[in-house]
N, C-alpha and C positions, 0 to 999 in steps of 0.2 A: 504494500500500500504506500502511496506517495505521501511525503511530508508536505505541509502547506505553510505558506506565509501570506499574510494579508496586508494590503496597503489601504488605509482609510484616510480621509482628509477632513479638515475642519470645515470645508465648504466645497462647493463645486468649483472646478478649475484651479484647485490647489496643486495639481500636477500628478494626480494618482496614475493616470493612464501611462504617461511617459516614464515615471519611476518604475511602474510595474514592467514596462517593456525593457527598461534598463536592467532590472533584476533577472528577467528572462534571459537576456543576452549574457549577463555575467555567469549565471548558473550553467548555461550551455557551454560557455568557454571553459568552465571548470570541469566539463565532462559529464554533466548530468543530462538526463532526458527531462525536459521542462515543458509545461503547458500553462497557458494563462486561463483564468476563469473569472467571469463576472455574471452572477446569477441573474441580474436584471439590469439592462442597459436602456437608456432613453436616447434615441438618435433618429433623425430623419433619414440620413443616408446609410443604407445598409449595403452589405457585401453579399454576393451570391456565391455559395460554395460550389464545389465540383459536382455535388449532388443536386444542385438547383435550389438550395435552401438559403434562407436569409439569416444573417447575424450582424452584430455590431462591428463597425470598422476598427474600433479601438482594439478589440480582441484579435482582429486579423493582423494588425501591426505588431501586437505582442507575440502572436504565433510566428510571424516572420522573424522577429528578434530571437525567438526560441528555436528557430530552424525546424518548425513542424508545420504540418498541413492544417489550415484553419478548419474548424469543425464546430457545428452548432452546439456540441457539448460544452464548448468554451463560453457560450453565451446563450443559455437555454431560454431566457425570456428577453425579448426585444420590444420596447414600446416606441411606436412611431407616432408622434403628436399629429393630430389632424386639426386641432384647435386649442385654445387655451385650457379647455376642460375635458377634451376627449383624446384618446389615443387608439391606434390600431395595435392589437395585442398579437404578438407572434411568439409561438411556443415551439421550441425545438425546430425552428426554421420555417414553420407553417402558420399563416395567419388564421386566427380563430374568431376574429370579429373586432368591432370597434366598441369601446366602452367609455362612458363618462368616468371621471376620476373617482367619484364616490362608489360606483358599481365595481370598478377594478379593485378599490381598496378592500371591499368586502370579499371579493373573489380570489385574491392573490394567494391566500393560504392554501387553496386547493392545488396550487402549482408546486408546493413544497416537494411532493414525490418526484416531479419532473426534475427539479433542481438536484435532489439527492441522486437520482438515476444518472444524470449527466456528470455530476462530480465523481460518482463511483466508477463510471466508465473511464474517465480520465485517470483516476487514481490507480486503476489496474494497468495502465499503459505507460505511466511516467513516474519519475523519481520525485519530482518537486512540482507542486502546483502553486503558481503565483496568483493570488486572488486580489481583485480590485473591488473596493466598495463603491458607493455612489453617494454624492452629496456629503452629508455629515451624519455620523452615528448619534449626534446629540439633538437630532430633530425630534424633540420629546413628544410631539403630537403624533408621530408615526412609529415610535419605538415598539409599541405593543404587538404589532403585526409585522415587524421588520423581517425581510427575507434577503437583504442585500448588504447590511453592515454587521452589527453585533449579533443579530439574529442568525445570520449565516455563519459568523465566526464560531458561535456556540454549536451550531448544527454540525460543523465539520471539525471542530476543536482546533481552530487556527490561532496562532499568536498574531498580534497586530502591531504594525508600525503606523503611527499617526503623523500625518504630514500637514504642515501649515505653510501658507504662501506669504512670505515677508514682503514681496513686491507690492502687494495691495495694502500693506499697513496693518497694524494691530495683531501681529502674529503671536505675541506672547499672551495677549488676552484671549485670542481664539483657541490656542492650544490649551491654556489653563482652563478656560471655560468649558471646552469640550470634555476634557477629562473629568471635571467636577460635576458635570451634568449626567454622567454615566453612573449606573449602579456599581456597587463595589466589585462584583464578579466580572463586570465588563471592564472596569478600570484595571483589574488584575491581568486581563488579556493584553493590555498595551505594554509591550516590552521596550519600546523606545519611541522618541519623538524625532521628527525630521523637519528642519527649516529648509524650505525650497525657494528657489529663484533669488538667491542672495547676490547683491552687488556691493563691493566695497571691501574694507579691511576686516577680516573675521576677528581680529584681536579686539576691535572695538565692541564687537558683539558678545564676546565671551562672558563679561560680567552678567549680562542678561541670561545667558544660557545656564550659568551656575545657579542663579536665583530661580529660574524656571524649574530646574532639576530639584531644587530644594522644596519648592512649592507643590510640585506634582508627585514627587517620589519616583520619577521616571527619567532615565538618562536621555540626553540629546545625542543620538547616534550618528547624526550627520548634518552638515550644512552644505546644501547643493547649490552651485552657482547657476 
């Protein structure tokens, strides 16, 4: 069975997709068989696999980084927005209909078996699975029925790296706030914090990193330029 590592972010566009792709390439270069995984992706532009099935393009880029063939197992649920409140729902590469947000919110727990099946299939073929979350794990209005962040991490027992985007400002508050809004068992899954999109002299940043580590009890494992 494959080992898993999960990248979660404090917000959308924190850099989860690219960092996950980077890990896929690093593990491949280290000689491991690697696959990406994102249980639920929201994107308008999809990729058509060799079997004629649809999946998110971010997982295709990650698969290319990992040197493996893109598969809908890597993105079992794809939501393609059709308006501000509706999305086409694609499961294992096949459209099953268009749902308003409220209807999908009630329906999505029925898709957990499909998520587990896809992850299990990958786990039987690869050494490491690099998982990407979506948005933020601290969206407290969505946590109860989460299938893409901490809910998925618990489902597959994955450790988590939490990423914050310093380029947009407020990275210390967003990392600290995200950690503290999580339940204790969820906080325990976070093994390290990552500062992404940094420009400047990292030595000036270090006092903040030290204080952040003290406040959260989690190490800052990387500052990515």
